[in-house]
C-alpha positions as CSV (number, residue, x, y, z in Angstrom):
1,X,-8.3,-2.8,-26.6
2,X,-4.9,-2.8,-27.8
3,X,-2.6,-4.5,-25.7
4,X,0.3,-2.6,-24.2
5,X,4.0,-3.1,-24.6
6,X,6.0,-4.5,-22.0
7,X,9.7,-3.4,-21.5
8,X,11.8,-4.9,-19.1
9,X,14.9,-4.1,-17.1
10,X,17.5,-7.3,-17.6
11,X,20.2,-7.3,-14.8
12,X,17.9,-8.2,-11.8
13,X,15.1,-8.7,-13.4
14,X,15.1,-11.2,-15.8
15,X,19.0,-12.6,-15.5
16,X,21.0,-12.8,-12.2
17,X,24.2,-12.1,-13.6
18,X,26.0,-10.6,-10.7
19,X,28.1,-13.8,-10.4
20,X,29.6,-12.7,-13.9
21,X,29.8,-9.2,-12.9
22,X,31.1,-10.2,-9.8
23,X,34.1,-12.3,-11.9
24,X,34.9,-9.6,-14.3
25,X,35.2,-6.8,-11.2
26,X,37.6,-9.0,-9.4
27,X,39.8,-9.9,-12.4
28,X,39.9,-6.3,-13.3
29,X,40.6,-5.2,-9.5
30,X,43.5,-7.8,-9.6
31,X,45.0,-6.5,-13.0
32,X,45.6,-3.4,-11.3
33,X,46.8,-4.5,-7.4
34,X,43.5,-4.8,-5.8
35,X,42.0,-7.5,-3.6
36,X,38.9,-8.7,-4.4
37,X,35.7,-7.7,-3.6
38,X,32.7,-10.0,-2.2
39,X,29.7,-10.8,-4.5
40,X,27.1,-9.2,-1.9
41,X,29.4,-6.0,-2.2
42,X,29.6,-5.9,-6.7
43,X,26.1,-6.8,-6.4
44,X,25.3,-3.8,-4.8
45,X,27.1,-1.7,-7.1
46,X,25.1,-3.0,-10.5
47,X,22.2,-1.2,-12.0
48,X,23.3,2.5,-12.7
49,X,26.4,1.2,-15.8
50,X,29.5,0.4,-16.2
51,X,31.0,3.7,-15.3
52,X,29.3,3.8,-12.1
53,X,30.1,0.3,-11.0
54,X,34.2,0.7,-11.9
55,X,33.8,4.2,-9.3
56,X,32.1,1.5,-7.0
57,X,34.7,-0.5,-7.0
58,X,37.2,2.1,-6.9
59,X,35.9,3.5,-3.7
60,X,35.5,-0.1,-2.0
61,X,39.1,-0.6,-2.8
62,X,40.2,2.9,-1.3
63,X,41.7,4.5,-4.7
64,X,40.5,7.6,-6.4
65,X,37.4,6.5,-8.4
66,X,37.9,9.8,-10.4
67,X,41.6,10.0,-11.2
68,X,42.8,8.3,-14.4
69,X,42.7,4.5,-13.4
70,X,38.9,4.9,-13.8
71,X,38.8,5.4,-17.4
72,X,41.3,2.2,-17.4
73,X,39.4,0.2,-15.7
74,X,36.2,0.8,-17.7
75,X,37.6,-0.1,-20.5
76,X,39.3,-3.2,-19.2
77,X,36.1,-4.1,-17.9
78,X,34.0,-3.5,-20.8
79,X,36.7,-6.0,-22.9
80,X,35.8,-8.7,-20.5
81,X,32.1,-8.2,-19.6
82,X,30.7,-8.7,-23.2
83,X,31.1,-12.3,-23.5
84,X,30.6,-12.7,-19.7
85,X,27.6,-14.8,-19.5
86,X,28.3,-18.4,-18.2
87,X,27.7,-17.6,-14.4
88,X,24.5,-15.8,-14.9
89,X,21.3,-17.4,-15.0
90,X,17.4,-16.7,-15.8
91,X,15.3,-16.2,-12.9
92,X,12.8,-19.4,-12.7
93,X,9.7,-18.7,-14.9
94,X,11.6,-16.0,-17.3
95,X,11.3,-18.0,-20.4
96,X,7.6,-19.3,-20.1
97,X,6.5,-15.7,-19.3
98,X,8.3,-13.7,-21.7
99,X,7.3,-16.7,-24.5
100,X,3.4,-16.5,-23.1
101,X,3.4,-12.6,-23.6
102,X,4.7,-12.6,-27.2
103,X,2.5,-15.3,-28.5
104,X,-0.9,-12.9,-26.7
105,X,0.3,-10.4,-29.0
106,X,2.4,-8.0,-26.5
107,X,5.3,-6.4,-28.4
108,X,8.0,-6.9,-25.6
109,X,11.3,-4.7,-25.6
110,X,14.6,-4.1,-23.5
111,X,15.8,-1.2,-21.5
112,X,18.8,-1.5,-19.3
113,X,22.0,0.2,-18.8
114,X,24.4,-2.9,-19.5
115,X,26.2,-1.9,-22.8
116,X,24.7,-3.3,-25.7
117,X,27.0,-5.3,-26.3
118,X,27.1,-7.6,-23.4
119,X,23.0,-7.3,-23.6
120,X,22.8,-8.7,-26.9
121,X,25.6,-11.4,-26.0
122,X,23.4,-12.5,-23.2
123,X,20.3,-12.7,-24.6
124,X,21.6,-14.7,-27.8
125,X,23.2,-17.1,-25.3
126,X,20.1,-17.9,-23.6
127,X,18.0,-17.8,-27.3
128,X,15.6,-14.7,-26.4
129,X,17.0,-12.0,-28.6
130,X,14.4,-13.2,-31.0
131,X,11.6,-12.2,-28.5
132,X,12.5,-8.7,-28.2
133,X,11.6,-5.8,-30.8
134,X,13.6,-3.2,-29.6
135,X,16.8,-3.4,-26.8
136,X,18.1,0.0,-25.5
137,X,21.8,-0.7,-23.7
138,X,23.2,1.9,-21.3
139,X,25.1,3.2,-24.0
140,X,22.3,3.2,-26.9
141,X,21.7,7.0,-26.0
142,X,23.6,9.6,-24.0
143,X,21.7,9.3,-21.0
144,X,20.8,6.0,-19.2
145,X,18.5,5.7,-16.5
146,X,17.1,6.8,-14.6
147,X,16.6,9.6,-17.3
148,X,13.6,8.9,-18.8
149,X,14.8,8.7,-22.7
150,X,15.2,5.5,-23.0
151,X,12.4,3.8,-21.4
152,X,10.5,6.6,-23.9
153,X,12.5,5.4,-26.9
154,X,11.8,1.7,-26.6
155,X,8.3,2.4,-26.1
156,X,7.9,4.6,-29.2
157,X,9.7,1.9,-31.4
158,X,7.4,-0.5,-29.8
159,X,4.3,1.8,-31.4
160,X,1.5,1.2,-28.5
161,X,0.0,3.8,-26.5
162,X,0.6,1.8,-23.4
163,X,3.2,0.1,-22.0
164,X,4.4,-1.4,-19.0
165,X,7.8,-1.4,-17.2
166,X,9.3,-4.1,-15.2
167,X,12.5,-4.0,-12.9
168,X,13.8,-5.1,-9.9
169,X,15.6,-1.4,-8.4
170,X,15.2,1.7,-7.1
171,X,16.8,2.8,-10.7
172,X,14.0,1.3,-12.1
173,X,11.3,2.5,-10.1
174,X,12.3,5.8,-10.5
175,X,13.0,5.6,-14.7
176,X,9.4,4.8,-14.4
177,X,8.2,7.7,-12.4
178,X,10.2,10.0,-14.6
179,X,8.6,8.7,-17.7
180,X,5.2,8.2,-16.1
181,X,4.1,4.6,-17.2
182,X,3.6,2.1,-14.4
183,X,6.2,-0.2,-12.8
184,X,5.8,-3.6,-12.0
185,X,8.3,-4.3,-9.3
186,X,10.3,-8.0,-9.4
187,X,11.1,-7.9,-5.7
188,X,13.9,-10.8,-6.0
189,X,16.6,-9.2,-7.8
190,X,19.3,-6.6,-6.8
191,X,17.3,-3.8,-4.7
192,X,18.6,-2.1,-1.7
193,X,15.1,-0.6,-0.2
194,X,12.0,-2.1,1.2
195,X,9.3,-2.7,-1.3
196,X,7.1,-1.2,0.7
197,X,9.2,1.9,0.4
198,X,9.4,1.9,-3.4
199,X,7.0,3.1,-5.9
200,X,5.1,0.6,-8.1
201,X,1.7,-0.4,-9.1
202,X,2.0,-4.0,-8.4
203,X,5.0,-6.0,-6.9
204,X,5.3,-9.7,-7.7
205,X,8.0,-12.4,-6.8
206,X,7.4,-15.2,-9.5
207,X,7.0,-14.8,-12.9
208,X,4.3,-17.5,-13.2
209,X,2.4,-14.5,-11.7
210,X,3.2,-12.2,-14.5
211,X,0.8,-12.9,-17.0
212,X,-1.9,-12.6,-15.0
213,X,-0.6,-9.5,-13.9
214,X,-0.7,-7.5,-17.0
215,X,-4.3,-9.4,-18.2
216,X,-5.9,-8.4,-15.2
217,X,-3.9,-4.6,-15.0
218,X,-6.4,-1.7,-13.7
219,X,-6.7,0.3,-16.8
220,X,-7.2,-3.4,-19.0
221,X,-10.1,-4.0,-16.7
222,X,-11.4,-0.6,-17.0
223,X,-11.4,-0.2,-20.5
224,X,-13.1,-4.1,-20.7
225,X,-16.0,-2.6,-18.7
């Protein structure tokens, strides 16, 4: 059987970027005269792209999220965000898991709502950029997740009949379902919903588990019988 491609979300799945997003958010809020927000507050806003994040920042600051300030703050945040990597960390075991999957012959991709410039910056920062055959950011297409098109585009580019999508959030689960693709849920990211209430094929909490999950995924086992 041809090995499936594996596409990953980024924030909350491969990297814990919330501290950098939090710092950039508070810097932009301060520039516009607003009080800082807490890390848990900002973490809860992550996952639907920068415009949504800024919308939530303004709401939390009791400002009009639909007014002219929104566009200015999106631009200000994006400018800070492109090189915001110093507070970001890989989740334990990510590098080894990605290298093992690539060496086994699985084409790897990224499908994230993070804009493409900061996505590539953080992948280069961790020397992971060469492991991925396709990277789809939140501004790579006219739509972003949970629209299925970014994930389907990654699948198309990787060129394998089957794909697994790995993510951490409600948006990722919805995207996989809309694309008709199996979803592997990393439980240690930014989800707000209990694991049992999120649609997924398999959940895992440790990247040391991922290679075995992929190798023994039900349709892989069935094909081998």
